[in-house]
C-alpha positions as CSV (number, residue, x, y, z in Angstrom):
1,M,79.5,110.8,81.4
2,N,77.9,112.8,84.2
3,V,80.4,112.5,87.0
4,P,81.6,115.9,88.1
5,R,85.0,114.8,89.5
6,A,85.9,112.8,86.4
7,E,84.6,115.5,84.0
8,E,86.6,118.2,85.8
9,W,89.8,116.2,85.6
10,R,89.3,115.4,81.9
11,R,88.7,119.1,81.2
12,H,92.1,119.9,82.6
13,G,93.8,117.5,80.2
14,G,94.5,116.7,76.5
15,Y,96.0,114.0,74.4
16,F,99.1,113.1,72.5
17,S,99.8,110.0,70.3
18,W,102.5,107.6,71.2
19,R,104.0,104.3,69.9
20,P,106.8,102.2,71.4
21,A,109.9,102.8,69.4
22,A,111.3,99.3,68.9
23,E,108.2,97.1,68.8
24,A,105.4,96.4,66.4
25,A,102.6,98.0,68.5
26,S,99.8,100.2,67.3
27,P,99.9,103.8,68.3
28,V,97.8,104.8,71.3
29,E,96.2,108.1,72.4
30,I,97.5,109.1,75.8
31,F,95.6,111.4,78.2
32,H,97.7,113.8,80.2
33,V,97.2,116.8,82.5
34,E,99.5,119.8,83.1
35,M,99.0,122.5,85.8
36,G,101.1,125.4,87.0
37,D,103.7,127.7,85.6
38,S,105.5,126.2,82.6
39,G,108.8,127.6,83.9
40,A,108.4,126.1,87.4
41,P,110.3,122.9,88.4
42,V,108.7,119.8,86.8
43,L,106.9,117.4,89.1
44,L,105.6,114.2,87.4
45,L,102.9,112.3,89.2
46,I,102.7,108.5,88.3
47,H,99.5,106.5,89.0
48,G,99.1,102.8,89.9
49,W,96.9,99.8,89.0
50,P,94.0,99.7,88.2
51,T,93.4,103.4,88.6
52,S,94.7,106.5,86.7
53,S,96.0,110.0,87.0
54,I,92.7,111.1,88.6
55,D,94.1,109.6,91.8
56,W,96.0,112.9,92.1
57,F,92.9,115.1,91.8
58,D,93.0,116.5,95.3
59,V,96.8,117.3,95.3
60,A,97.7,118.4,91.8
61,G,96.1,121.8,92.1
62,Q,97.8,122.6,95.4
63,L,101.2,121.4,94.2
64,S,100.8,123.5,91.0
65,A,101.5,126.7,93.1
66,S,105.1,125.5,93.4
67,F,105.6,123.1,90.5
68,R,104.8,122.4,86.9
69,V,102.6,119.4,87.7
70,C,102.3,116.8,85.0
71,A,100.4,113.5,85.0
72,L,99.3,111.0,82.4
73,D,97.2,107.9,82.1
74,F,99.2,104.9,80.9
75,P,97.8,102.8,78.1
76,G,95.0,100.6,79.5
77,Y,94.1,103.1,82.2
78,G,91.9,106.1,82.8
79,F,91.1,108.2,79.8
80,S,93.9,106.7,77.6
81,D,93.3,104.1,74.9
82,K,92.9,100.5,76.1
83,P,93.3,98.1,73.2
84,P,93.1,94.4,74.2
85,G,96.3,92.4,73.6
86,W,98.4,95.6,73.2
87,G,101.3,94.2,75.3
88,Y,101.0,96.2,78.5
89,S,104.2,96.3,80.5
90,L,106.3,98.3,83.0
91,V,109.1,98.6,80.5
92,R,106.8,100.1,77.9
93,D,105.4,102.5,80.4
94,E,108.9,103.7,81.4
95,E,109.6,104.3,77.7
96,L,106.4,106.4,77.6
97,I,107.6,108.4,80.6
98,E,110.9,109.0,78.8
99,F,109.0,110.2,75.7
100,Y,106.6,112.3,77.7
101,L,109.3,114.2,79.6
102,A,111.6,114.8,76.7
103,E,109.3,115.2,73.7
104,V,105.9,116.2,75.0
105,I,106.7,118.7,77.8
106,G,110.4,119.3,76.9
107,A,111.7,118.8,80.4
108,K,115.5,118.6,81.0
109,A,115.1,117.5,84.6
110,G,112.4,117.0,87.2
111,A,111.1,115.2,90.2
112,I,108.8,112.1,90.3
113,V,106.1,111.1,92.8
114,A,104.9,107.6,92.2
115,H,102.2,105.4,93.7
116,D,101.4,101.7,93.6
117,R,102.3,100.2,90.2
118,G,103.7,103.6,89.3
119,D,106.5,102.9,91.9
120,S,107.7,100.1,89.6
121,V,107.7,102.3,86.5
122,A,109.6,105.0,88.5
123,L,112.2,102.5,89.7
124,I,113.0,101.4,86.1
125,H,113.3,105.1,85.2
126,A,115.4,105.8,88.2
127,A,117.8,103.0,87.3
128,R,118.1,104.5,83.7
129,C,118.8,107.9,85.1
130,A,121.4,106.6,87.5
131,E,123.1,104.8,84.7
132,G,123.1,108.0,82.5
133,R,120.7,106.4,79.9
134,S,117.9,108.9,80.2
135,A,117.5,112.2,78.3
136,T,116.0,113.8,81.4
137,G,117.6,114.2,84.8
138,L,115.9,113.0,87.9
139,Q,116.2,115.4,90.8
140,H,114.1,113.6,93.4
141,L,112.3,110.3,93.5
142,V,109.3,109.9,95.9
143,L,107.8,106.5,96.4
144,T,104.4,106.2,98.1
145,N,102.2,103.2,99.0
146,G,102.9,100.3,96.7
147,N,104.3,96.8,96.8
148,I,107.9,97.8,96.2
149,F,109.1,94.5,98.0
150,L,106.7,91.7,97.0
151,P,107.7,89.2,99.6
152,L,106.2,91.5,102.3
153,S,103.1,92.5,100.3
154,N,99.6,91.4,101.2
155,L,97.9,90.8,97.8
156,T,94.2,90.5,98.0
157,E,92.2,87.6,96.7
158,A,90.9,89.8,93.9
159,Q,94.4,90.6,92.8
160,R,95.4,87.0,92.7
161,Q,92.3,86.1,90.7
162,A,93.0,88.9,88.3
163,L,96.5,87.6,87.8
164,D,95.6,84.1,86.9
165,A,94.1,83.6,83.5
166,E,91.8,80.7,84.4
167,S,90.5,82.4,87.6
168,W,90.0,85.7,85.7
169,S,87.9,84.0,83.0
170,Q,85.6,82.6,85.7
171,I,84.9,86.0,87.4
172,A,85.4,88.5,84.7
173,A,81.8,88.8,83.7
174,A,80.9,89.7,87.3
175,V,83.5,92.5,87.6
176,T,81.8,95.6,86.4
177,P,83.2,99.2,86.7
178,S,80.9,99.9,89.7
179,V,81.7,96.6,91.4
180,L,85.4,97.2,91.2
181,A,85.2,100.9,92.3
182,E,82.9,100.1,95.2
183,G,85.2,97.2,96.3
184,M,88.2,99.5,96.3
185,G,86.3,102.3,98.0
186,A,85.4,99.9,100.9
187,S,88.9,98.5,101.4
188,A,91.6,100.9,100.1
189,F,90.4,104.3,101.5
190,T,90.0,105.6,105.1
191,P,87.3,106.3,105.9
192,P,85.8,103.7,103.5
193,R,84.0,105.2,100.5
194,K,80.6,104.0,99.5
195,A,78.6,104.0,96.3
196,G,77.8,107.6,95.4
197,D,80.9,109.0,97.0
198,P,82.8,111.3,94.5
199,E,85.9,109.1,94.5
200,V,83.9,106.0,93.8
201,E,81.9,107.6,91.0
202,A,85.1,108.9,89.4
203,L,86.7,105.5,89.6
204,T,83.6,103.9,88.0
205,A,83.7,106.4,85.2
206,T,87.4,105.8,84.4
207,F,87.1,102.0,84.6
208,A,84.1,102.2,82.2
209,Y,86.0,104.4,79.7
210,H,86.9,102.3,76.6
211,D,85.9,99.1,78.5
212,G,88.8,99.2,80.9
213,I,87.7,96.1,82.7
214,N,88.6,94.1,79.6
215,V,92.3,94.8,80.1
216,L,92.5,94.4,83.9
217,H,94.0,90.9,83.6
218,E,96.7,92.1,81.2
219,G,97.5,95.1,83.3
220,I,98.1,93.3,86.6
221,Q,100.7,91.1,85.0
222,Y,103.1,93.8,86.0
223,L,103.5,91.9,89.2
224,V,105.2,89.1,87.3
225,E,107.6,91.6,85.8
226,R,108.2,93.1,89.2
227,S,108.9,89.7,90.8
228,Q,111.6,89.1,88.2
229,D,113.4,92.4,88.5
230,E,112.7,94.1,91.8
231,Q,116.0,93.0,93.4
232,R,117.9,94.6,90.6
233,W,115.8,97.8,90.8
234,L,116.2,98.1,94.6
235,T,120.0,97.5,94.4
236,A,120.3,100.3,91.8
237,L,118.2,102.5,94.0
238,A,120.6,102.1,97.0
239,S,123.4,103.8,95.0
240,A,121.3,106.3,93.0
241,P,122.8,109.8,92.9
242,F,119.5,111.6,93.7
243,P,117.5,111.8,96.9
244,V,114.8,109.2,97.5
245,M,111.8,109.8,99.7
246,V,109.4,107.2,101.0
247,I,106.0,108.4,102.1
248,W,103.5,105.9,103.5
249,G,99.9,105.9,104.6
250,L,99.8,103.9,107.8
251,Y,96.4,102.1,107.3
252,D,97.4,100.3,104.1
253,T,96.7,96.5,104.3
254,V,97.7,95.7,100.7
255,S,101.0,97.4,100.8
256,P,101.5,97.4,104.5
257,L,103.9,99.5,106.5
258,R,106.4,96.6,106.7
259,V,107.1,97.1,103.0
260,A,108.2,100.7,103.4
261,S,110.1,99.9,106.6
262,Y,112.0,97.0,104.9
263,V,113.0,99.0,101.8
264,W,114.1,102.0,104.0
265,N,116.2,99.9,106.4
266,E,117.8,97.7,103.7
267,Y,118.4,100.1,100.9
268,L,118.0,103.7,101.9
269,M,118.9,104.3,105.5
270,L,122.6,104.5,104.8
271,K,122.3,105.8,101.2
272,P,124.1,109.2,100.7
273,G,122.1,112.2,99.6
274,G,119.4,113.4,102.0
275,N,116.9,110.5,101.8
276,R,113.8,110.6,104.0
277,L,111.1,108.4,105.4
278,Y,107.7,109.8,106.2
279,F,104.5,108.3,107.6
280,I,101.0,109.8,107.2
281,P,98.5,108.7,110.0
282,D,94.9,108.1,109.2
283,A,95.7,107.4,105.5
284,N,95.1,104.1,103.7
285,H,96.5,102.9,100.3
286,Y,95.2,106.0,98.5
287,L,96.9,108.5,100.8
288,Q,96.5,111.2,98.1
289,A,92.7,110.9,98.5
290,D,92.5,110.2,102.3
291,R,94.9,113.0,103.5
292,P,95.6,115.2,100.5
293,D,96.6,118.3,102.5
294,A,99.0,116.2,104.6
295,L,100.6,114.6,101.5
296,V,101.1,118.1,100.0
297,K,102.7,119.2,103.2
298,V,105.0,116.2,103.2
299,L,105.9,116.7,99.5
300,L,106.8,120.3,100.0
301,D,109.0,119.3,102.9
302,A,110.5,116.3,101.1
303,L,111.4,118.2,97.9
304,E,113.3,120.9,99.8
305,P,117.1,120.4,100.4
306,A,117.8,118.4,103.5
307,D,118.1,120.6,106.5
308,G,119.3,118.2,109.1
309,R,116.4,118.6,111.4
310,D,115.4,115.9,113.8
311,P,112.6,113.4,113.1
312,G,109.2,114.4,114.4
313,A,105.7,115.7,113.5
314,L,105.4,118.3,110.7
315,G,102.9,120.2,112.8
316,P,101.4,120.5,116.3
317,E,98.0,119.1,115.2
318,L,96.8,115.6,116.1
319,G,97.5,113.3,113.1
320,A,100.2,115.5,111.6
321,P,102.4,113.7,109.2
322,L,105.7,112.5,110.6
323,L,109.3,112.7,109.4
324,V,110.4,109.3,110.7
325,D,114.0,109.2,109.6
326,S,116.7,110.7,107.4
327,S,119.6,108.8,105.9
328,R,123.1,109.0,107.3
329,A,126.5,107.9,106.1
330,R,126.8,105.3,108.9
331,L,125.2,104.2,112.1
332,P,127.1,105.4,115.2
333,A,128.3,102.8,117.7
334,A,126.0,102.7,120.8
335,A,128.9,103.8,123.0
336,D,129.4,106.9,120.9
337,L,126.0,108.2,121.8
338,L,126.8,108.2,125.5
339,H,129.5,110.9,125.4
340,P,128.9,114.6,125.1
């Protein structure tokens, strides 16, 4: 591998072995990265499909000035093992998160920032924490661009083909690491990334590692899991005892803005506990690559105690990220707003 971005990320990390506790699955080697002071507040970054923890390349270092930043590659992704037929699932990945936080890094509590498929893993974990079934406390949950309400998603034709076994068998041979990376670069980033761009080269390298293309079809079955359980997860989220932040890149067409708006309005706007909704202009699905500085600015704001300030831009510059809304106990009557 001669891809500077991928090589640098891998140099930051290491491995641990993990095996699901209650199932007859073979152990897998899991790649993970830690940055920052070991005594600082824990911030776990969770990646999506079909990418890996390298998605956080441009923000992890900045965040490590304030947090103990941790990230891992789930089985089937990035620099972790990718055995075919292993039984990839959201539930298993949440079990891995539990193990990682409690046993690998020894965290008693922390915050989570999730993206794409990682949002689903984080929602399972959040429900466990809210029910008192986790060994690690959750202090904040941050959800970024992902299909957290499938009826309003805009799945691509490629995603639908990868989901269906028959369709996948017909196109699998044509899907190479570079084809997948270049397709994503052209559609999920703003501005679009081309062949030879650092992000595209890094994606190609991580897809090629351990023949990751071979398990794409297995990995995307998480959408089936999500379709069965997302209502339960969102209902649990609405009563969770910790703050929930939603941060969205506005140019996303796969997980469009209507997804974030719906979840906010239906489940979080009246939820107690200082929840917030942020938008990042000029950012696509991979907001952490398109506007890394803006995302860091929003995260530092979101992970501070709620201060009651009004919605608005987080800076005077054009394209500054926006605090769109903060939760409240109830909506006032229209007439109440007309009196001093």
